All heavy atoms as an XYZ file, in Angstrom:
702
protein
N     -12.627    -35.488    -77.772
C     -12.215    -34.469    -76.820
C     -10.992    -33.735    -77.376
O     -10.027    -34.342    -77.812
C     -11.890    -35.108    -75.471
C     -11.552    -34.118    -74.411
S     -11.494    -34.991    -72.811
C     -10.549    -33.862    -71.888
N     -11.045    -32.438    -77.346
C      -9.947    -31.606    -77.835
C      -8.819    -31.590    -76.809
O      -9.061    -31.546    -75.608
C     -10.485    -30.191    -78.053
C      -9.494    -29.239    -78.621
S     -10.293    -27.643    -78.864
C      -8.849    -26.617    -78.912
N      -7.576    -31.611    -77.286
C      -6.453    -31.564    -76.347
C      -6.209    -30.123    -75.898
O      -6.499    -29.175    -76.612
C      -5.195    -32.150    -76.976
O      -4.819    -31.377    -78.082
N      -5.652    -30.007    -74.727
C      -5.379    -28.698    -74.132
C      -4.163    -28.062    -74.810
O      -3.116    -28.691    -74.929
C      -5.112    -28.913    -72.650
C      -4.758    -27.693    -71.896
C      -4.418    -28.086    -70.476
N      -3.548    -27.086    -69.910
C      -3.708    -26.566    -68.717
N      -4.663    -26.999    -67.938
N      -2.897    -25.649    -68.279
N      -4.286    -26.803    -75.240
C      -3.137    -26.134    -75.855
C      -2.030    -25.864    -74.827
O      -2.272    -25.862    -73.628
C      -3.699    -24.811    -76.364
C      -5.159    -24.833    -76.131
C      -5.465    -25.963    -75.224
N      -0.838    -25.609    -75.309
C       0.276    -25.212    -74.444
C       0.163    -23.697    -74.250
O       0.606    -22.916    -75.098
C       1.605    -25.586    -75.095
C       2.794    -25.251    -74.217
O       2.664    -24.424    -73.285
O       3.874    -25.815    -74.470
N      -0.442    -23.293    -73.150
C      -0.706    -21.867    -72.922
C       0.580    -21.048    -72.784
O       0.636    -19.906    -73.216
C      -1.600    -21.676    -71.695
C      -2.953    -22.312    -71.850
C      -3.367    -23.328    -70.998
C      -3.807    -21.917    -72.863
C      -4.607    -23.922    -71.149
C      -5.047    -22.512    -73.024
C      -5.441    -23.508    -72.161
O      -6.663    -24.111    -72.306
N       1.620    -21.647    -72.204
C       2.898    -20.936    -72.080
C       3.479    -20.652    -73.463
O       3.995    -19.562    -73.717
C       3.873    -21.732    -71.224
N       3.374    -21.609    -74.354
C       3.878    -21.418    -75.717
C       3.055    -20.355    -76.446
O       3.611    -19.507    -77.150
C       3.853    -22.738    -76.486
C       4.411    -22.626    -77.887
C       5.848    -22.125    -77.941
O       6.648    -22.455    -77.057
O       6.167    -21.367    -78.884
N       1.753    -20.393    -76.294
C       0.899    -19.363    -76.904
C       1.278    -17.980    -76.387
O       1.325    -17.007    -77.138
C      -0.575    -19.644    -76.601
C      -1.190    -20.844    -77.293
C      -2.582    -21.122    -76.728
C      -1.253    -20.621    -78.787
N       1.563    -17.911    -75.093
C       1.930    -16.635    -74.478
C       3.252    -16.133    -75.052
O       3.379    -14.956    -75.413
C       2.027    -16.797    -72.954
C       1.624    -15.580    -72.210
C       0.329    -15.434    -71.746
C       2.526    -14.555    -71.984
C      -0.044    -14.303    -71.056
C       2.158    -13.419    -71.304
C       0.866    -13.284    -70.840
N       4.232    -17.028    -75.145
C       5.543    -16.641    -75.696
C       5.437    -16.198    -77.149
O       6.165    -15.314    -77.586
C       6.540    -17.796    -75.587
C       7.118    -17.976    -74.204
C       8.246    -18.993    -74.209
N       7.805    -20.350    -74.520
C       7.314    -21.207    -73.629
N       7.202    -20.857    -72.373
N       6.951    -22.414    -73.996
N       4.550    -16.809    -77.911
C       4.410    -16.506    -79.332
C       3.555    -15.265    -79.611
O       3.538    -14.770    -80.733
C       3.799    -17.709    -80.046
N       2.870    -14.768    -78.603
C       1.970    -13.632    -78.811
C       2.760    -12.353    -79.112
O       3.691    -12.017    -78.378
C       1.103    -13.413    -77.570
O       0.253    -12.302    -77.780
N       2.366    -11.629    -80.150
C       3.067    -10.382    -80.474
C       2.769     -9.250    -79.488
O       3.542     -8.307    -79.376
C       2.569    -10.033    -81.876
C       1.244    -10.709    -81.984
C       1.338    -11.944    -81.123
N       1.653     -9.360    -78.767
C       1.263     -8.323    -77.808
C       0.845     -8.989    -76.501
O       0.053     -9.932    -76.507
C       0.084     -7.471    -78.342
C      -0.349     -6.453    -77.322
C       0.445     -6.803    -79.650
N       1.388     -8.498    -75.388
C       1.015     -8.968    -74.050
C       0.444     -7.778    -73.299
O       1.038     -6.706    -73.283
C       2.239     -9.546    -73.307
C       1.885     -9.896    -71.873
C       2.773    -10.770    -74.053
N      -0.725     -7.980    -72.686
C      -1.434     -6.900    -72.011
C      -1.243     -6.965    -70.495
O      -1.209     -8.054    -69.928
C      -2.932     -6.993    -72.312
C      -3.241     -7.013    -73.772
N      -3.312     -5.880    -74.528
C      -3.485     -8.043    -74.613
C      -3.598     -6.205    -75.775
N      -3.699     -7.516    -75.850
N      -1.164     -5.813    -69.818
C      -1.080     -5.815    -68.353
C      -2.416     -6.232    -67.734
O      -3.485     -6.041    -68.331
C      -0.724     -4.372    -68.000
C      -1.173     -3.566    -69.176
C      -1.089     -4.468    -70.374
N      -2.356     -6.776    -66.542
C      -3.537     -7.320    -65.873
C      -4.686     -6.314    -65.753
O      -5.848     -6.682    -65.925
C      -3.165     -7.844    -64.496
N      -4.379     -5.048    -65.478
C      -5.456     -4.092    -65.237
C      -6.324     -3.846    -66.472
O      -7.418     -3.292    -66.357
C      -4.912     -2.771    -64.668
C      -4.159     -1.925    -65.654
C      -4.815     -0.992    -66.439
C      -2.787     -2.060    -65.781
C      -4.117     -0.212    -67.346
C      -2.074     -1.291    -66.671
C      -2.743     -0.357    -67.472
N      -5.875     -4.280    -67.659
C      -6.665     -4.094    -68.876
C      -7.494     -5.319    -69.245
O      -8.213     -5.296    -70.234
C      -5.752     -3.733    -70.068
O      -4.911     -4.857    -70.368
C      -4.914     -2.504    -69.783
N      -7.397     -6.390    -68.473
C      -8.096     -7.644    -68.794
C      -9.609     -7.471    -68.705
O     -10.120     -6.784    -67.822
C      -7.641     -8.750    -67.853
N     -10.339     -8.120    -69.621
C     -11.796     -8.022    -69.614
C     -12.404     -8.703    -68.386
O     -12.007     -9.809    -68.041
C     -12.209     -8.731    -70.904
C     -11.087     -9.666    -71.197
C      -9.844     -9.002    -70.668
N     -13.326     -8.032    -67.767
C     -13.979     -8.595    -66.567
C     -15.433     -8.947    -66.870
O     -16.334     -8.650    -66.094
C     -13.882     -7.604    -65.412
C     -12.452     -7.437    -64.972
C     -12.313     -6.521    -63.797
N     -10.907     -6.406    -63.451
C     -10.437     -6.441    -62.228
N     -11.264     -6.572    -61.216
N      -9.152     -6.337    -62.015
N     -15.617     -9.588    -68.017
C     -16.961     -9.967    -68.454
C     -17.173    -11.475    -68.474
O     -18.166    -11.959    -68.987
C     -17.247     -9.380    -69.831
C     -16.284     -9.877    -70.911
O     -15.393    -10.696    -70.604
O     -16.424     -9.435    -72.064
N     -16.219    -12.236    -67.922
C     -16.325    -13.691    -67.889
C     -15.727    -14.377    -69.104
O     -15.699    -15.599    -69.174
N     -15.233    -13.589    -70.075
C     -14.619    -14.169    -71.273
C     -13.330    -14.902    -70.904
O     -12.599    -14.485    -70.013
C     -14.322    -13.073    -72.289
N     -13.050    -15.973    -71.620
C     -11.814    -16.722    -71.404
C     -10.634    -15.954    -71.984
O     -10.717    -15.425    -73.094
C     -11.915    -18.093    -72.055
N      -9.548    -15.888    -71.212
C      -8.287    -15.297    -71.666
C      -7.158    -16.209    -71.217
O      -7.365    -17.075    -70.357
C      -8.072    -13.866    -71.110
C      -8.013    -13.872    -69.569
C      -9.130    -12.913    -71.630
C      -7.666    -12.522    -68.942
N      -5.989    -16.030    -71.784
C      -4.811    -16.764    -71.321
C      -4.059    -15.818    -70.395
O      -3.657    -14.728    -70.798
C      -3.919    -17.215    -72.492
C      -2.659    -17.905    -71.971
C      -4.692    -18.153    -73.414
N      -3.910    -16.222    -69.142
C      -3.250    -15.391    -68.156
C      -1.895    -15.934    -67.753
O      -1.648    -17.135    -67.867
N      -1.028    -15.030    -67.309
C       0.276    -15.425    -66.760
C       0.370    -14.864    -65.351
O      -0.027    -13.720    -65.099
C       1.410    -14.882    -67.621
C       2.794    -15.339    -67.136
C       3.900    -14.862    -68.033
N       3.986    -13.410    -67.926
C       4.590    -12.620    -68.813
N       5.132    -13.129    -69.884
N       4.628    -11.324    -68.622
N       0.913    -15.658    -64.423
C       1.094    -15.169    -63.057
C       2.532    -14.699    -62.852
O       3.355    -14.744    -63.783
C       0.656    -16.212    -62.017
C       1.540    -17.446    -61.957
O       2.643    -17.455    -62.541
O       1.122    -18.418    -61.299
N       2.861    -14.257    -61.665
C       4.188    -13.715    -61.367
C       5.295    -14.754    -61.479
O       6.469    -14.401    -61.609
C       4.201    -13.099    -59.969
N       4.944    -16.030    -61.445
C       5.928    -17.108    -61.552
C       6.083    -17.607    -62.985
O       6.806    -18.566    -63.229
C       5.547    -18.270    -60.638
C       5.489    -17.861    -59.190
C       4.272    -17.600    -58.577
C       6.653    -17.693    -58.448
C       4.217    -17.192    -57.252
C       6.612    -17.287    -57.126
C       5.388    -17.039    -56.534
O       5.333    -16.629    -55.227
N       5.373    -16.990    -63.927
C       5.458    -17.376    -65.330
C       4.525    -18.493    -65.737
O       4.550    -18.952    -66.875
N       3.690    -18.953    -64.813
C       2.720    -20.003    -65.149
C       1.595    -19.393    -65.974
O       1.121    -18.304    -65.668
C       2.164    -20.643    -63.891
C       3.219    -21.409    -63.103
C       2.631    -22.003    -61.857
N       2.266    -20.921    -60.945
C       2.531    -20.903    -59.654
N       3.155    -21.919    -59.092
N       2.175    -19.890    -58.904
N       1.175    -20.124    -66.984
C       0.115    -19.648    -67.879
C      -1.048    -20.630    -67.869
O      -0.838    -21.840    -67.798
C       0.644    -19.511    -69.297
S       1.983    -18.316    -69.455
N      -2.256    -20.086    -67.961
C      -3.436    -20.943    -67.981
C      -4.608    -20.193    -68.587
O      -4.594    -18.968    -68.686
C      -3.807    -21.386    -66.566
C      -4.331    -22.816    -66.546
O      -5.032    -23.213    -67.499
O      -4.026    -23.532    -65.589
N      -5.630    -20.942    -68.956
C      -6.880    -20.365    -69.429
C      -7.653    -19.918    -68.191
O      -7.892    -20.728    -67.282
C      -7.680    -21.411    -70.213
C      -8.913    -20.911    -70.930
C      -8.530    -19.953    -72.060
C      -9.701    -22.091    -71.492
N      -8.016    -18.643    -68.138
C      -8.669    -18.104    -66.945
C      -9.876    -17.259    -67.336
O     -10.094    -16.955    -68.511
C      -7.698    -17.255    -66.092
C      -7.235    -16.008    -66.851
C      -6.510    -18.097    -65.645
C      -6.488    -15.005    -65.985
N     -10.632    -16.874    -66.317
C     -11.782    -15.981    -66.506
C     -12.039    -15.226    -65.210
O     -11.560    -15.606    -64.141
C     -13.017    -16.764    -66.902
C     -13.499    -17.696    -65.806
C     -14.556    -18.641    -66.330
N     -14.900    -19.620    -65.320
C     -16.038    -19.618    -64.637
N     -16.955    -18.715    -64.866
N     -16.269    -20.539    -63.732
N     -12.806    -14.143    -65.308
C     -13.202    -13.352    -64.154
C     -14.485    -13.960    -63.613
O     -15.494    -14.034    -64.310
C     -13.416    -11.904    -64.570
C     -13.768    -10.961    -63.478
C     -14.961    -10.308    -63.342
C     -12.948    -10.514    -62.387
N     -14.930     -9.499    -62.235
C     -13.703     -9.607    -61.630
C     -11.655    -10.809    -61.975
C     -13.204     -8.985    -60.493
C     -11.160    -10.189    -60.842
C     -11.924     -9.292    -60.120
N     -14.462    -14.441    -62.382
C     -15.657    -15.016    -61.750
C     -16.374    -13.929    -60.971
O     -15.781    -13.257    -60.142
C     -15.282    -16.149    -60.797
C     -14.881    -17.393    -61.512
C     -14.894    -18.587    -60.613
N     -16.273    -18.969    -60.324
C     -16.649    -19.656    -59.245
N     -15.781    -20.016    -58.346
N     -17.909    -19.969    -59.069
N     -17.653    -13.788    -61.237
C     -18.441    -12.753    -60.593
C     -19.923    -13.120    -60.616
O     -20.329    -14.070    -61.266
C     -18.216    -11.389    -61.288
O     -18.838    -10.368    -60.550
C     -18.742    -11.373    -62.701
N     -20.716    -12.352    -59.915
C     -22.175    -12.488    -59.954
C     -22.695    -13.846    -59.563
O     -22.268    -14.443    -58.577
N     -23.632    -14.355    -60.366
C     -24.298    -15.625    -60.082
C     -23.331    -16.800    -60.108
O     -23.658    -17.882    -59.625
C     -25.425    -15.861    -61.082
N     -22.137    -16.584    -60.641
C     -21.127    -17.633    -60.732
C     -20.444    -17.896    -59.388
O     -19.726    -18.867    -59.227
C     -20.076    -17.200    -61.769
C     -19.225    -18.338    -62.262
O     -19.714    -19.481    -62.293
O     -18.070    -18.077    -62.603
N     -20.684    -17.019    -58.402
C     -20.027    -17.118    -57.096
C     -20.987    -17.561    -55.999
O     -22.194    -17.397    -56.121
C     -19.459    -15.750    -56.689
C     -18.371    -15.165    -57.562
C     -18.049    -13.752    -57.111
C     -17.134    -16.033    -57.513
N     -20.410    -18.071    -54.923
C     -21.202    -18.381    -53.751
C     -21.616    -17.052    -53.101
O     -20.908    -16.049    -53.220
C     -20.386    -19.212    -52.752
C     -19.994    -20.585    -53.246
C     -18.845    -20.553    -54.259
O     -17.996    -19.651    -54.189
O     -18.835    -21.421    -55.137
N     -22.727    -17.040    -52.413
C     -23.217    -15.824    -51.779
C     -22.163    -15.242    -50.832
O     -21.569    -15.953    -50.025
C     -24.498    -16.117    -50.992
C     -25.184    -14.865    -50.503
C     -26.531    -15.152    -49.881
O     -27.189    -16.125    -50.285
O     -26.914    -14.391    -48.981
N     -21.910    -13.947    -50.943
C     -20.955    -13.258    -50.092
C     -19.515    -13.297    -50.589
O     -18.643    -12.668    -50.008
N     -19.250    -14.050    -51.664
C     -17.883    -14.140    -52.204
C     -17.574    -12.935    -53.082
O     -18.456    -12.372    -53.719
C     -17.711    -15.406    -53.038
O     -17.844    -16.544    -52.241
N     -16.298    -12.565    -53.118
C     -15.832    -11.456    -53.949
C     -15.397    -11.979    -55.320
O     -14.867    -13.085    -55.426
C     -14.639    -10.769    -53.281
C     -14.977    -10.072    -51.971
C     -15.865     -8.860    -52.173
O     -15.682     -8.132    -53.166
O     -16.765     -8.660    -51.331
N     -15.576    -11.180    -56.377
C     -15.092    -11.591    -57.707
C     -13.582    -11.822    -57.688
O     -12.865    -11.203    -56.904
C     -15.436    -10.388    -58.589
C     -16.510     -9.663    -57.864
C     -16.239     -9.885    -56.408
N     -13.111    -12.711    -58.571
C     -11.680    -13.001    -58.647
C     -11.343    -13.656    -59.978
O     -12.212    -14.171    -60.676
C     -11.248    -13.900    -57.482
C     -11.840    -15.299    -57.497
C     -11.132    -16.366    -58.038
C     -13.093    -15.557    -56.949
C     -11.661    -17.646    -58.035
C     -13.629    -16.827    -56.938
C     -12.903    -17.866    -57.489
O     -13.430    -19.138    -57.500
N     -10.038    -13.617    -60.338
C      -9.545    -14.334    -61.508
C      -9.421    -15.798    -61.147
O      -8.860    -16.142    -60.108
C      -8.179    -13.786    -61.956
C      -8.301    -12.422    -62.531
C      -7.905    -11.252    -61.948
C      -8.892    -12.077    -63.775
N      -8.223    -10.195    -62.767
C      -8.834    -10.674    -63.900
C      -9.481    -12.801    -64.808
C      -9.321     -9.998    -65.013
C      -9.970    -12.129    -65.902
C      -9.885    -10.745    -66.004
N      -9.944    -16.673    -62.026
C      -9.956    -18.103    -61.735
C      -9.536    -18.918    -62.939
O      -9.823    -18.545    -64.083
C     -11.362    -18.534    -61.323
N      -8.857    -20.037    -62.661
C      -8.568    -20.999    -63.730
C      -9.893    -21.484    -64.290
O     -10.834    -21.754    -63.546
C      -7.777    -22.184    -63.179
C      -6.344    -21.835    -62.889
C      -5.565    -23.034    -62.458
N      -5.822    -24.170    -63.369
C      -5.314    -25.375    -63.192
N      -4.545    -25.620    -62.155
N      -5.578    -26.343    -64.034
N      -9.967    -21.587    -65.585
C     -11.217    -21.955    -66.243
C     -11.672    -23.359    -65.873
O     -12.858    -23.609    -65.706
C     -11.053    -21.850    -67.763
C     -12.342    -21.603    -68.483
C     -12.779    -20.319    -68.741
C     -13.132    -22.662    -68.899
C     -13.967    -20.082    -69.397
C     -14.325    -22.437    -69.559
C     -14.739    -21.151    -69.805
O     -15.923    -20.927    -70.451
N     -10.723    -24.282    -65.708
C     -11.088    -25.677    -65.475
C     -11.407    -26.015    -64.026
O     -12.165    -26.934    -63.751
C     -10.006    -26.620    -66.000
C      -8.640    -26.382    -65.376
O      -8.439    -25.335    -64.726
O      -7.759    -27.239    -65.548
N     -10.839    -25.270    -63.063
C     -11.009    -25.631    -61.655
C     -11.615    -24.528    -60.788
O     -11.943    -24.781    -59.631
C      -9.659    -26.001    -61.017
O      -8.820    -24.835    -61.035
C      -8.983    -27.145    -61.758
N     -11.698    -23.321    -61.310
C     -12.135    -22.141    -60.552
C     -11.185    -21.794    -59.407
O     -11.502    -21.011    -58.527
C     -13.566    -22.273    -60.028
C     -14.580    -22.153    -61.159
O     -14.261    -21.514    -62.180
O     -15.695    -22.680    -61.014
N      -9.976    -22.380    -59.423
C      -8.948    -22.039    -58.447
C      -8.479    -20.609    -58.725
O      -8.295    -20.212    -59.870
C      -7.779    -23.012    -58.604
C      -6.593    -22.738    -57.719
C      -5.433    -23.674    -58.033
O      -5.674    -24.792    -58.530
O      -4.295    -23.269    -57.776
N      -8.250    -19.837    -57.665
C      -7.831    -18.446    -57.831
C      -6.505    -18.366    -58.584
O      -5.615    -19.178    -58.393
C      -7.697    -17.754    -56.476
C      -7.509    -16.265    -56.613
C      -7.691    -15.509    -55.311
O      -8.162    -16.108    -54.323
O      -7.365    -14.319    -55.293
N      -6.396    -17.374    -59.462
C      -5.219    -17.176    -60.290
C      -4.754    -15.736    -60.119
O      -5.532    -14.804    -60.299
C      -5.575    -17.434    -61.766
C      -4.394    -17.468    -62.689
C      -3.736    -18.654    -62.953
C      -3.941    -16.313    -63.314
C      -2.643    -18.691    -63.814
C      -2.853    -16.338    -64.170
C      -2.208    -17.530    -64.423
N      -3.487    -15.533    -59.756
C      -2.927    -14.193    -59.521
C      -2.417    -13.612    -60.836
O      -1.240    -13.698    -61.166
C      -1.808    -14.261    -58.490
C      -2.268    -14.718    -57.123
C      -3.200    -13.735    -56.435
O      -3.076    -12.514    -56.669
O      -4.069    -14.194    -55.680
N      -3.297    -12.991    -61.574
C      -3.010    -12.470    -62.908
C      -2.056    -11.281    -62.881
O      -2.252    -10.336    -62.116
C      -4.332    -12.048    -63.564
C      -4.249    -11.475    -64.970
C      -3.803    -12.540    -65.959
C      -5.597    -10.895    -65.364
N      -1.012    -11.334    -63.744
C      -0.121    -10.178    -63.922
C      -0.096     -9.709    -65.370
O       0.228     -8.553    -65.643
C       1.320    -10.433    -63.431
C       1.354    -10.689    -61.933
C       1.992    -11.533    -64.201
N      -0.438    -10.599    -66.312
C      -0.465    -10.241    -67.726
C      -1.388    -11.216    -68.456
O      -1.664    -12.307    -67.962
C       0.932    -10.301    -68.319
N      -1.853    -10.803    -69.641
C      -2.783    -11.669    -70.366
C      -2.678    -11.452    -71.870
O      -2.160    -10.438    -72.338
C      -4.218    -11.439    -69.906
C      -4.770    -10.087    -70.311
C      -4.534     -8.891    -69.691
C      -5.616     -9.801    -71.410
N      -5.186     -7.881    -70.342
C      -5.863     -8.405    -71.400
C      -6.202    -10.570    -72.406
C      -6.670     -7.787    -72.353
C      -7.007     -9.954    -73.350
C      -7.242     -8.578    -73.313
N      -3.210    -12.448    -72.610
C      -3.402    -12.368    -74.045
C      -4.798    -12.914    -74.335
O      -5.358    -13.664    -73.530
C      -2.340    -13.166    -74.836
C      -2.382    -14.658    -74.487
C      -0.951    -12.584    -74.613
C      -1.513    -15.542    -75.363
N      -5.378    -12.551    -75.475
C      -6.684    -13.125    -75.818
C      -6.589    -14.640    -75.990
O      -5.559    -15.160    -76.422
C      -7.029    -12.451    -77.154
C      -6.190    -11.216    -77.195
C      -4.934    -11.557    -76.443
N      -7.636    -15.328    -75.652
C      -7.665    -16.771    -75.851
C      -7.836    -17.067    -77.333
O      -8.677    -16.468    -77.997
C      -8.835    -17.398    -75.084
O      -8.959    -18.762    -75.446
N      -7.067    -18.028    -77.856
C      -7.243    -18.408    -79.251
C      -8.412    -19.370    -79.442
O      -8.746    -19.725    -80.563
C      -5.915    -19.102    -79.580
C      -5.519    -19.734    -78.283
C      -5.960    -18.744    -77.221
N      -9.022    -19.794    -78.333
C     -10.096    -20.785    -78.378
C     -11.465    -20.133    -78.441
O     -11.719    -19.128    -77.773
C     -10.034    -21.674    -77.131
C      -8.720    -22.408    -76.893
C      -8.748    -23.078    -75.532
C      -8.456    -23.411    -77.994
N     -12.358    -20.728    -79.208
C     -13.753    -20.290    -79.227
C     -14.468    -20.903    -78.028
O     -13.962    -21.861    -77.407
C     -14.459    -20.757    -80.508
O     -14.521    -22.198    -80.493
C     -13.745    -20.268    -81.765
N     -15.639    -20.397    -77.715
C     -16.432    -20.958    -76.617
C     -16.734    -22.433    -76.879
O     -16.695    -23.255    -75.962
C     -17.719    -20.162    -76.440
N     -17.012    -22.783    -78.120
C     -17.305    -24.171    -78.478
C     -16.085    -25.065    -78.246
O     -16.212    -26.182    -77.752
C     -17.754    -24.270    -79.941
C     -19.098    -23.637    -80.213
C     -19.033    -22.115    -80.338
O     -17.944    -21.552    -80.644
O     -20.064    -21.470    -80.096
N     -14.893    -24.579    -78.603
C     -13.670    -25.355    -78.393
C     -13.406    -25.578    -76.897
O     -12.970    -26.654    -76.488
C     -12.468    -24.673    -79.044
C     -12.494    -24.716    -80.549
C     -11.407    -23.861    -81.158
O     -11.170    -22.732    -80.742
N     -10.745    -24.403    -82.177
N     -13.669    -24.550    -76.094
C     -13.480    -24.682    -74.646
C     -14.431    -25.723    -74.077
O     -14.035    -26.591    -73.305
C     -13.659    -23.329    -73.942
C     -12.517    -22.375    -74.348
C     -13.692    -23.498    -72.429
C     -12.724    -20.942    -73.923
N     -15.691    -25.681    -74.496
C     -16.662    -26.674    -74.026
C     -16.235    -28.080    -74.426
O     -16.310    -29.019    -73.633
C     -18.046    -26.359    -74.579
C     -18.733    -25.150    -73.979
C     -20.033    -24.855    -74.710
C     -18.989    -25.352    -72.493
N     -15.769    -28.241    -75.657
C     -15.317    -29.543    -76.137
C     -14.107    -30.038    -75.349
O     -14.005    -31.213    -75.005
C     -14.957    -29.449    -77.615
C     -14.508    -30.762    -78.225
C     -14.105    -30.629    -79.674
O     -14.695    -29.792    -80.382
O     -13.181    -31.361    -80.093
N     -13.211    -29.129    -75.011
C     -11.994    -29.492    -74.274
C     -12.323    -30.017    -72.876
O     -11.630    -30.889    -72.357
C     -11.089    -28.255    -74.179
C      -9.696    -28.542    -73.754
S      -8.593    -27.125    -73.986
C      -9.379    -25.833    -73.051
N     -13.389    -29.509    -72.259
C     -13.714    -29.897    -70.879
C     -14.873    -30.887    -70.792
O     -15.420    -31.094    -69.726
C     -13.995    -28.662    -70.037
C     -12.746    -27.824    -69.829
C     -12.670    -26.531    -70.311
C     -11.635    -28.347    -69.173
C     -11.520    -25.775    -70.136
C     -10.488    -27.607    -69.017
C     -10.433    -26.321    -69.490
O      -9.298    -25.574    -69.321
N     -15.239    -31.504    -71.906
C     -16.307    -32.514    -71.889
C     -15.902    -33.713    -71.071
O     -14.797    -34.130    -71.006
C     -16.645    -32.985    -73.290
C     -17.447    -31.993    -74.058
C     -17.856    -32.534    -75.435
O     -17.097    -33.299    -76.053
O     -18.941    -32.170    -75.863
C-alpha cells in the first residue's frame, strides 16, 4: 500500500497555484486547498457518481465528503497510484 503524500507540503512547493474557478470538472484528481489552508486530494463529483437528485460538488477523494475549494494544483499522483493508495 502506498503512503499518502503530504498534500499541504506539495501545495507549498508548487510553483503555480490556480484559483478554484479554473479547476477541471471532469472527475480528475487534483490537490485542493480550502479557506482554512487545509489541503487534500479531491475531485468533482457529478453524474452517475451521485445519488439521484444530488447536485455536483467538490469532494475529498477518499471519503466523498464535501470540500470547499478555493485554490488547486495538479495532482502529482497517477490514477494507478491513487488506486494503490486506497486499496
